[in-house]
C-alpha positions, 0 to 999 in steps of 0.5 A: 511045684510038683507036676500035677500042681503045675498042670492045674495052674497052667489050665487055670491060666489058659481059661483066664486068658481065653475069657479075657480075649472073649470079653475084648472081642465082644467090646470091640464088636459092640463099639463097631456096631454103635458107630452109625452113618455120619459117625452118630451112635446109630444102630444097624438093623439086622435080619436073622441071617445077620445081613444088614437090611437097614440103618438108623440115621439122623437128619437135621432140618433147616428149621431145627428139627432132628429127625429119625430115619431108616435107610435101606441102601442099594449101591447106585440105585434110584432112591425112594423117600417114604412119608407116613400118615398122621399119628403113625411112624416110619415103620408102617413102610417096612414091608414096602421098603424091603420089597423095593430094596430087593428091586434095587431101590435105596429107601429112606423112611422118615419119622416126620416132625412131631411123630415117632422119635422125631420130637426135638426142635432146637432143644424143645420137645414138639408133638404133632398134637400141638402143631399149627397148620404152618408146622404141618406145612413145614414138613416139606423141610423134612423131605428136603433134609432127606433129599440133601442127605441122599445126595451124599449116598451112592444113589442115582442123582435126580431120580428120587421118588417120594411116597406119602400116605394121607398127610404125607401124600399131600406133602409128597405131592407139593414137594415133588411138584417143585423140586428138580431132584425128584422124578415121581410120586406115589400118593396113598389117600391124598386129600385136597386139604389136610392140616393146612396142606393144600394140594388143590392149587398145586400144578403138577409137572407134565414130565413127572410120573404120578401114581395115586392109590385110594379106596373107594369107600374112603370118601374124602380121600376118594373124591380128593384123588378123583379131582386131583386125577382130573387135573393131572391126567396121571395114573389112578388105582382104586381099591374096594373097601375103605382102608386109608393110607398105609393100611392099604399096603397089602401085597397086591398094592405093594406090587402095583407100586413096584410095577409103577416104579420099574416100568 
């Protein structure tokens, strides 16, 4: 083999080896990114800068629902669980979750049973449109699954806030009132009765903080919030207009919630 052929052969081999090495690195990277929390095949959600902002996780309820959730970690920080309103999903809390995470809170946003990607119960597909009142009342199991999972994370124990919107607000109110692991709740447009979830008979503990946010033009939620406020004596924040639930979460309301949780 002359010198020219030998050089060409060497160059070809170098290109082949470089390509093989690159493919191997990409496969290793993909495998690492596919391993989520608790060994599941969940995907890390990243910002444009490449920093991990949230992690996709799975929760399992005691009555057999598999729930999809999004977690924004914060080592040693207090934790917040977010519960969306009817026919929406966990992504409606993204802006608030990111704001709170910057303040040092760990955030767990859950697709409630029958919503988003939380549609499987004991191997059967379940959609909220076919729920009974009991099915909606059992959303408390979803919150409990979140609380139990947070106990395995690096968060402040016994200092969990539950933020809920509409039917999620009713669920949050009833759950926090009777669970020692929780310290406070934020209610966005609660009702005295949503889909069988009754708040009127719930007794709110005096030692737990509560913030209720409602629009004055959102008639049922407004009158419900006023009545609940008369019973609890806790903080009520009334907005102009008629926005409901997470649709109220503009910058000023998000800041109000931050101030409430950091005061």
